[in-house]
C-alpha positions as CSV (number, residue, x, y, z in Angstrom):
1,M,-36.5,8.1,-61.4
2,L,-35.5,7.8,-65.0
3,I,-32.7,5.4,-65.8
4,A,-30.7,5.9,-69.4
5,G,-28.5,3.4,-70.9
6,W,-28.3,0.3,-73.3
7,W,-30.8,-2.8,-73.1
8,G,-31.4,-5.5,-75.8
9,G,-29.2,-3.6,-78.4
10,H,-31.3,-0.2,-78.0
11,D,-30.9,3.0,-76.4
12,I,-33.5,3.4,-73.8
13,L,-35.3,5.6,-71.1
14,L,-37.3,3.9,-68.8
15,A,-39.2,5.6,-66.0
16,V,-39.1,3.4,-62.8
17,P,-41.7,4.3,-60.2
18,A,-40.5,5.4,-57.0
19,S,-43.0,3.2,-55.2
20,N,-45.5,0.6,-56.4
21,A,-48.4,3.6,-55.9
22,E,-46.9,5.1,-59.5
23,P,-47.4,3.6,-62.9
24,S,-44.4,3.0,-64.9
25,A,-43.6,4.1,-68.1
26,L,-41.9,2.6,-71.1
27,D,-39.8,5.4,-73.7
28,I,-38.6,3.2,-76.7
29,V,-36.7,4.7,-79.5
30,D,-35.5,3.0,-82.5
31,E,-34.4,3.5,-85.9
32,T,-34.3,1.4,-89.1
33,F,-32.9,2.3,-92.9
34,I,-34.7,0.8,-95.8
35,A,-34.0,1.4,-99.2
36,V,-37.0,3.1,-100.8
37,P,-38.4,6.2,-101.0
38,P,-40.7,7.7,-97.7
39,G,-43.9,7.6,-99.6
40,T,-43.5,3.7,-99.9
41,I,-43.2,3.2,-96.1
42,A,-46.0,5.8,-95.4
43,A,-48.3,3.8,-97.3
44,V,-47.7,1.0,-95.3
45,Y,-48.3,2.3,-92.1
46,A,-51.3,4.9,-93.6
47,D,-53.4,1.6,-93.6
48,P,-55.4,1.2,-90.4
49,R,-55.8,-2.7,-91.7
50,S,-52.4,-3.1,-91.1
51,W,-52.1,-2.1,-87.6
52,P,-53.7,-5.0,-85.5
53,K,-51.4,-7.0,-87.5
54,Y,-48.0,-5.2,-86.3
55,W,-49.3,-4.1,-82.7
56,P,-51.9,-6.7,-81.8
57,D,-52.7,-5.7,-78.3
58,L,-53.1,-1.6,-79.3
59,V,-56.0,0.2,-80.3
60,L,-54.5,3.1,-82.3
61,E,-56.0,6.4,-83.3
62,V,-54.3,8.9,-85.4
63,Y,-53.8,12.4,-84.0
64,T,-51.3,13.8,-86.9
65,D,-50.9,12.8,-90.3
66,R,-47.8,13.8,-91.6
67,G,-48.3,12.2,-95.1
68,E,-44.5,11.2,-96.5
69,K,-43.3,11.7,-92.9
70,G,-44.9,9.6,-91.2
71,L,-48.1,9.2,-88.4
72,R,-48.6,9.9,-84.7
73,W,-51.0,8.2,-82.8
74,T,-52.6,7.9,-79.6
75,V,-52.5,4.2,-77.9
76,R,-54.8,2.3,-75.6
77,G,-54.9,-1.1,-75.1
78,A,-52.1,-3.0,-73.0
79,L,-50.6,0.2,-72.9
80,V,-51.8,3.9,-72.7
81,G,-49.7,6.8,-74.5
82,T,-48.3,7.7,-77.8
83,M,-46.7,6.6,-80.4
84,E,-44.9,7.8,-83.7
85,V,-43.5,6.8,-86.8
86,W,-41.3,9.5,-88.5
87,L,-40.1,9.0,-92.0
88,E,-36.6,11.0,-92.5
89,P,-35.5,10.7,-96.4
90,M,-31.8,9.4,-96.6
91,L,-29.6,9.0,-98.9
92,D,-31.2,6.7,-101.1
93,G,-34.0,5.3,-99.1
94,T,-35.7,6.4,-95.7
95,I,-34.3,6.1,-91.8
96,L,-37.6,4.6,-90.3
97,H,-37.7,6.4,-87.0
98,Y,-40.1,4.8,-84.6
99,F,-41.3,5.9,-80.7
100,L,-43.3,4.8,-78.3
101,R,-44.2,6.8,-75.2
102,A,-46.9,4.7,-73.0
103,A,-47.5,3.4,-69.7
104,P,-48.6,-0.7,-69.6
105,A,-52.4,-0.7,-68.6
106,D,-54.9,-3.0,-67.1
107,S,-57.9,-4.3,-69.0
108,T,-59.9,-0.7,-67.9
109,G,-57.0,1.6,-69.7
110,T,-55.6,2.7,-66.1
111,P,-51.6,2.5,-65.8
112,V,-50.1,0.3,-63.8
113,A,-47.1,0.3,-61.7
114,L,-44.3,-2.4,-63.1
115,S,-41.5,-3.9,-60.9
116,P,-38.0,-2.8,-62.9
117,R,-37.6,-6.2,-63.8
118,E,-41.2,-6.3,-65.1
119,L,-40.5,-3.1,-66.7
120,R,-37.2,-4.3,-68.5
121,H,-39.1,-7.4,-69.5
122,E,-42.2,-5.2,-71.1
123,F,-39.4,-2.6,-73.0
124,D,-37.5,-5.7,-74.2
125,R,-40.4,-7.2,-75.8
126,R,-41.8,-3.8,-76.7
127,A,-38.7,-2.9,-78.3
128,R,-37.8,-6.3,-80.3
129,A,-41.1,-6.3,-81.3
130,A,-40.7,-2.7,-83.0
131,K,-37.8,-3.7,-84.8
132,A,-39.1,-6.8,-86.4
133,V,-41.5,-5.0,-87.9
134,A,-39.2,-2.4,-89.2
135,L,-37.0,-5.2,-90.6
136,G,-40.3,-7.1,-92.0
137,L,-41.0,-4.1,-93.8
138,K,-37.0,-4.0,-94.9
139,E,-37.3,-7.1,-96.3
140,I,-40.4,-7.2,-98.4
141,L,-40.2,-3.7,-99.6
142,E,-36.6,-3.7,-100.5
143,D,-37.5,-6.9,-102.6
144,G,-34.2,-8.5,-102.9
145,R,-32.4,-5.2,-103.6
146,E,-28.5,-5.5,-103.4
147,P,-26.1,-3.3,-101.3
148,G,-25.3,-0.5,-103.7
149,I,-27.9,-0.6,-106.1
150,P,-30.6,1.8,-106.2
151,P,-34.5,1.1,-104.9
152,R,-36.8,0.0,-107.6
153,P,-38.8,3.3,-109.1
154,A,-42.4,3.3,-107.6
155,E,-44.6,1.5,-110.2
């Protein structure tokens, strides 16, 4: 059963199991405007050493490297599924689109069913973490840029 709506300040689509035998799924979508060129953001996400910092309980493997348009990963660990960062040039910066489509998993990587309450909690936790990563990058990459001032050229 799919439930669409607004939760924790985010548009959501929850896949709620019809019974406890079916695994639960998360479908998280987020967007953040960052006033830097797409290539600047792409360079941050392209470095595999940064991934454990952003997603400490996930193991990522790139299955599509789109260069300045972003990356797509398969996800293992606490979740099993896919994740994507799509970088869209917009005005004087970039819209960072984040997508996570995954099911919670046990220590063997097998998807597990969560109650609707547990699923909402996991959704909220993951959505807040994604926004924290995006806003953290925004703060660092914009480097104190005042509104209305063009982004600094890449050095």
